[in-house]
C-alpha positions as CSV (number, residue, x, y, z in Angstrom):
1,M,-1.9,18.4,-15.7
2,L,-4.5,16.6,-13.6
3,S,-7.9,18.4,-13.6
4,N,-10.7,15.9,-13.9
5,V,-11.2,12.8,-11.7
6,A,-13.9,10.1,-12.0
7,V,-14.5,7.4,-9.4
8,I,-16.4,4.3,-10.5
9,A,-18.5,2.7,-7.8
10,T,-19.5,-1.0,-8.4
11,E,-22.2,-3.2,-6.9
12,G,-21.0,-4.7,-3.6
13,G,-18.0,-2.3,-3.4
14,N,-16.6,-1.2,-0.1
15,P,-17.7,2.3,1.0
16,F,-14.5,3.1,2.9
17,E,-12.3,2.9,-0.1
18,L,-14.8,4.9,-2.1
19,G,-14.7,7.5,0.7
20,V,-10.9,7.6,0.6
21,L,-11.0,8.6,-3.1
22,C,-13.8,11.2,-2.5
23,E,-11.8,12.7,0.4
24,A,-8.5,12.8,-1.6
25,F,-9.8,14.2,-4.8
26,G,-13.3,15.5,-4.3
27,L,-13.0,18.3,-1.7
28,D,-12.6,22.0,-2.5
29,R,-9.3,23.1,-1.0
30,T,-8.8,26.2,-3.0
31,A,-8.8,28.3,0.1
32,H,-5.6,26.6,1.0
33,G,-3.9,27.0,-2.4
34,V,-4.8,23.6,-3.7
35,P,-6.1,23.4,-7.3
36,R,-9.8,22.3,-7.5
37,L,-10.4,19.2,-9.5
38,E,-13.6,18.4,-11.4
39,F,-14.8,15.3,-9.5
40,D,-17.7,12.9,-9.8
41,V,-18.7,9.4,-8.8
42,C,-20.3,7.3,-11.5
43,T,-21.4,3.7,-12.0
44,P,-22.1,1.1,-14.7
45,T,-25.9,1.2,-14.0
46,P,-27.0,4.6,-12.5
47,G,-29.5,4.4,-9.7
48,Q,-29.3,2.6,-6.4
49,V,-25.9,0.9,-5.9
50,R,-25.6,-1.6,-3.0
51,T,-22.5,-1.4,-0.9
52,S,-20.7,-4.3,0.9
53,M,-22.0,-2.8,4.2
54,G,-25.6,-3.3,3.3
55,F,-26.7,0.3,2.5
56,D,-27.3,1.8,-0.9
57,L,-25.8,4.8,-2.7
58,S,-27.8,6.9,-5.1
59,I,-25.5,7.6,-8.1
60,D,-26.9,9.4,-11.1
61,L,-23.9,9.4,-13.5
62,G,-23.1,6.5,-15.8
63,L,-19.8,5.4,-17.3
64,E,-19.8,8.1,-20.0
65,R,-18.6,10.5,-17.2
66,A,-15.3,8.6,-17.0
67,A,-14.6,9.2,-20.7
68,E,-13.6,12.8,-19.9
69,A,-11.5,12.2,-16.8
70,D,-7.7,12.5,-16.6
71,L,-7.8,9.9,-13.7
72,V,-10.3,7.1,-13.4
73,C,-10.3,5.4,-10.0
74,I,-11.6,2.0,-8.9
75,P,-12.3,1.4,-5.2
76,A,-12.4,-2.1,-3.6
77,F,-14.3,-4.7,-5.6
78,Q,-15.9,-8.1,-5.0
79,F,-13.1,-9.9,-6.9
80,S,-14.9,-13.2,-7.0
81,Q,-17.2,-11.5,-9.6
82,R,-16.4,-10.3,-13.1
83,A,-16.8,-6.6,-13.7
84,P,-19.3,-5.5,-16.4
85,D,-17.8,-5.5,-19.9
86,A,-18.7,-1.8,-20.3
87,L,-16.6,-1.0,-17.2
88,L,-13.6,-2.9,-18.5
89,Q,-13.9,-1.2,-21.9
90,V,-13.9,2.2,-20.2
91,L,-10.7,1.4,-18.3
92,Q,-9.0,0.1,-21.5
93,D,-10.1,3.3,-23.3
94,T,-8.8,5.5,-20.5
95,V,-5.3,4.1,-20.8
96,A,-5.4,4.1,-24.6
97,R,-6.2,7.8,-24.7
98,G,-3.3,8.6,-22.3
99,A,-5.2,9.1,-19.1
100,R,-4.4,7.3,-15.8
101,V,-6.3,4.6,-13.8
102,L,-5.9,4.1,-10.1
103,S,-7.2,1.2,-8.0
104,V,-7.5,0.9,-4.2
105,C,-7.3,-2.5,-2.4
106,S,-9.1,-5.2,-4.4
107,G,-10.0,-2.7,-7.1
108,A,-6.8,-4.1,-8.7
109,F,-8.7,-7.1,-9.8
110,V,-10.9,-5.0,-12.1
111,L,-7.7,-3.6,-13.7
112,G,-6.5,-7.2,-14.1
113,Q,-9.8,-8.2,-15.8
114,A,-9.3,-5.3,-18.1
115,G,-5.9,-6.6,-19.1
116,L,-4.1,-3.6,-17.6
117,L,-1.8,-5.4,-15.2
118,D,-0.1,-7.7,-17.7
119,G,3.6,-6.9,-17.9
120,R,3.3,-4.4,-15.0
121,D,4.2,-4.3,-11.4
122,C,1.1,-3.9,-9.2
123,T,-0.2,-4.5,-5.7
124,T,-3.3,-5.0,-3.6
125,H,-4.2,-5.7,0.0
126,W,-1.7,-8.2,1.5
127,M,-4.6,-10.7,2.1
128,Y,-5.2,-10.8,-1.7
129,T,-1.8,-10.6,-3.3
130,D,-1.5,-14.4,-3.9
131,E,-5.0,-14.5,-5.4
132,L,-4.2,-11.5,-7.6
133,Q,-1.0,-13.2,-8.9
134,A,-2.9,-16.5,-9.5
135,Q,-5.7,-14.8,-11.4
136,F,-3.4,-12.6,-13.5
137,P,-0.1,-14.5,-14.0
138,G,1.1,-11.9,-16.5
139,A,1.2,-9.3,-13.8
140,S,4.1,-8.9,-11.3
141,V,2.5,-8.5,-7.9
142,V,4.6,-6.7,-5.3
143,P,3.1,-7.6,-1.9
144,E,5.4,-5.5,0.3
145,V,4.5,-2.0,-0.8
146,L,1.8,0.6,-0.1
147,Y,1.3,1.4,-3.8
148,V,2.9,0.9,-7.2
149,D,3.1,3.6,-9.9
150,E,3.4,1.9,-13.3
151,D,2.2,5.0,-15.1
152,P,-0.5,5.1,-16.4
153,V,-1.6,2.3,-14.0
154,I,-1.4,3.0,-10.3
155,T,-2.4,0.3,-7.7
156,A,-2.7,0.8,-4.0
157,A,-2.7,-1.7,-1.2
158,G,-5.5,-2.0,1.4
159,S,-7.7,0.9,2.6
160,A,-5.5,3.6,4.1
161,A,-2.8,2.9,1.5
162,G,-5.2,4.4,-1.0
163,L,-4.5,7.7,0.7
164,D,-0.8,7.2,0.1
165,A,-1.4,6.5,-3.6
166,C,-3.7,9.6,-3.9
167,L,-1.1,11.8,-2.2
168,H,1.5,10.4,-4.5
169,V,-0.6,11.6,-7.5
170,W,-1.0,15.0,-5.9
171,R,2.7,15.2,-5.4
172,K,3.5,14.0,-8.9
173,E,1.2,16.5,-10.5
174,F,1.4,19.6,-8.3
175,G,4.5,19.2,-6.2
176,G,5.3,18.6,-2.5
177,R,3.7,21.8,-1.1
178,V,0.3,21.0,-2.5
179,A,0.5,17.3,-1.5
180,S,1.5,18.3,2.0
181,M,-1.5,20.7,2.3
182,V,-3.9,18.0,1.1
183,A,-2.3,15.6,3.7
184,R,-2.6,18.2,6.4
185,R,-6.3,18.7,5.7
186,M,-6.8,14.9,6.0
187,V,-4.6,14.8,9.1
188,V,-2.3,12.1,7.6
189,P,1.4,12.1,6.9
190,P,2.3,13.5,3.5
191,Q,4.4,10.4,2.8
192,R,4.6,7.3,4.9
193,E,7.7,5.2,5.2
194,G,7.7,1.4,5.0
195,G,5.2,-0.8,3.3
196,Q,2.3,-3.1,4.0
197,A,4.7,-5.9,5.0
198,Q,4.9,-4.3,8.4
199,Y,1.2,-5.3,9.0
200,I,1.8,-9.0,8.3
201,A,3.1,-11.1,11.1
202,R,6.7,-12.2,10.2
203,P,6.5,-11.4,6.5
204,V,9.0,-13.9,5.2
205,P,8.9,-15.1,1.5
206,D,8.7,-18.7,0.6
207,C,12.1,-20.3,0.9
208,T,12.9,-21.5,-2.6
209,A,16.4,-21.9,-4.0
210,E,16.0,-19.1,-6.5
211,T,15.2,-16.4,-3.9
212,L,16.6,-14.9,-0.7
213,G,14.0,-16.7,1.3
214,P,16.4,-18.9,3.2
215,L,18.5,-15.9,4.2
216,L,15.4,-14.0,5.3
217,T,14.3,-16.9,7.4
218,W,17.8,-17.0,9.0
219,I,17.6,-13.3,9.8
220,T,14.3,-13.6,11.6
221,E,15.5,-16.7,13.5
222,N,18.8,-14.9,14.5
223,I,17.4,-11.3,14.8
224,A,20.1,-10.2,17.3
225,E,23.0,-11.0,15.0
226,D,25.0,-8.6,12.8
227,H,22.8,-7.9,9.8
228,S,24.9,-5.3,8.0
229,V,24.8,-5.4,4.2
230,E,28.4,-6.6,4.1
231,E,27.7,-9.5,6.4
232,L,24.4,-10.5,4.7
233,A,26.1,-10.3,1.3
234,R,28.8,-12.6,2.5
235,R,26.2,-15.1,3.6
236,A,24.5,-14.9,0.3
237,H,27.8,-15.2,-1.6
238,M,27.3,-11.9,-3.4
239,S,29.0,-8.6,-3.5
240,P,27.4,-6.0,-1.3
241,R,26.2,-4.0,-4.3
242,T,24.7,-7.0,-6.1
243,F,23.1,-8.2,-2.8
244,A,21.5,-4.8,-2.1
245,R,20.1,-4.7,-5.6
246,R,18.7,-8.2,-5.4
247,F,17.3,-7.6,-1.9
248,R,15.3,-4.6,-3.1
249,A,14.1,-6.4,-6.1
250,E,12.7,-9.3,-4.0
251,T,11.4,-7.4,-1.0
252,G,10.7,-3.9,-2.2
253,S,12.9,-2.6,0.6
254,T,16.5,-1.9,1.5
255,P,18.2,-4.5,3.8
256,H,18.5,-2.0,6.6
257,A,14.8,-1.1,6.5
258,W,13.7,-4.7,6.2
259,V,15.8,-5.8,9.2
260,T,14.7,-2.9,11.2
261,N,11.1,-3.7,10.6
262,Q,11.7,-7.3,11.6
263,R,13.3,-6.2,14.8
264,V,10.4,-3.9,15.6
265,I,8.0,-6.9,15.0
266,V,9.9,-9.1,17.4
267,A,10.1,-6.2,19.9
268,E,6.4,-5.7,19.7
269,E,5.8,-9.4,20.7
270,L,8.2,-9.2,23.6
271,L,6.7,-5.9,24.8
272,V,3.3,-7.4,25.0
273,A,4.1,-11.0,26.0
274,T,6.8,-10.4,28.6
275,D,7.7,-8.0,31.5
276,S,11.3,-7.7,30.3
277,A,12.9,-4.3,30.6
278,I,13.1,-2.3,27.4
279,E,16.9,-2.3,27.6
280,Q,16.9,-6.1,27.7
281,I,14.4,-6.3,24.7
282,A,16.6,-3.9,22.7
283,S,19.5,-6.3,23.2
284,E,17.5,-9.4,22.4
285,V,16.3,-8.0,19.1
286,G,19.6,-6.5,17.9
287,F,19.0,-2.8,18.5
288,G,21.8,-2.8,21.1
289,N,20.3,-0.4,23.6
290,A,17.1,1.2,24.6
291,A,17.8,4.6,23.0
292,I,18.4,3.1,19.5
293,M,15.4,0.9,19.8
294,R,13.3,3.8,20.9
295,Q,14.4,5.8,17.9
296,H,13.7,3.1,15.3
297,F,10.5,1.8,17.0
298,S,9.0,5.3,17.2
299,R,9.9,6.1,13.6
300,V,8.3,2.8,12.3
301,R,5.3,2.6,14.5
302,G,4.7,6.3,15.5
303,I,4.7,5.4,19.2
304,S,7.4,4.7,21.8
305,P,8.1,1.2,23.0
306,Q,6.7,2.1,26.4
307,G,3.6,3.6,24.9
308,Y,3.1,0.5,22.8
309,R,3.4,-1.7,25.8
310,Q,0.9,0.4,27.7
311,S,-1.6,0.4,24.8
312,F,-1.5,-3.3,23.8
313,S,-0.5,-5.3,26.9
314,C,-3.3,-7.3,28.4
315,P,-4.0,-6.5,32.1
316,A,-3.1,-9.2,34.5
């Protein structure tokens, strides 16, 4: 059972991701029925630690603090640098003794330098997924997701996705009620749907013969067409069951969720760039009518199509 968490701050690290980990695991929420965790921030060289934002943190504890933790966390890291050998050894020792490690954003590069991503699925911020795969070819980088749990190695995508991964740990260790209370205190959803692909403009994979890339490109270019699993499977010359399994393996999502996100992306563009009626946009992107578009758009984006238009359209 999780009871002890250590976060390792590094020189040049991002303070936001550090704050995410402190917020998720460091607060005393016992008044709300949440177990209290032993929590500390430590660093390879105690003293003044410079952040990427230009201010210093004063950290008294060294890496020996991490040796007693059930969970050792790495916030964002300057991945053009190599982490100190002592830090890499601590991470290796953590996994070897059966404890967990968790990275947020580019902190995944530290786990890679420690050899902990080899043979594992993992993720990082969508801007860095190609670089992570290039630096650590033995890893299997999944760019579309908010986090990956390859116990005992957990990797989260950028910034706020760190909260999703932390809530996943709370849920895994203490159940949904505790995770929901932690989320409520942080004023975030207990579990978000979708993945970081929704934050990338037109997230279509490279179109190679060995992937579904050509089909995904066709979907985005013909977004209003029938994109049922049966129809897409027919186009891919697969059975619906095989197609659905292959689709999830390549995109990290179901066909329905992926197509819905694509339709929302195109709808966003039309809402901002045109004066077309929402009913017309719904038809153009394949939702059929405004009511269905409103339902899916609001679920994916947390705002109605009309609200999105009002918030993001440039004044004439």
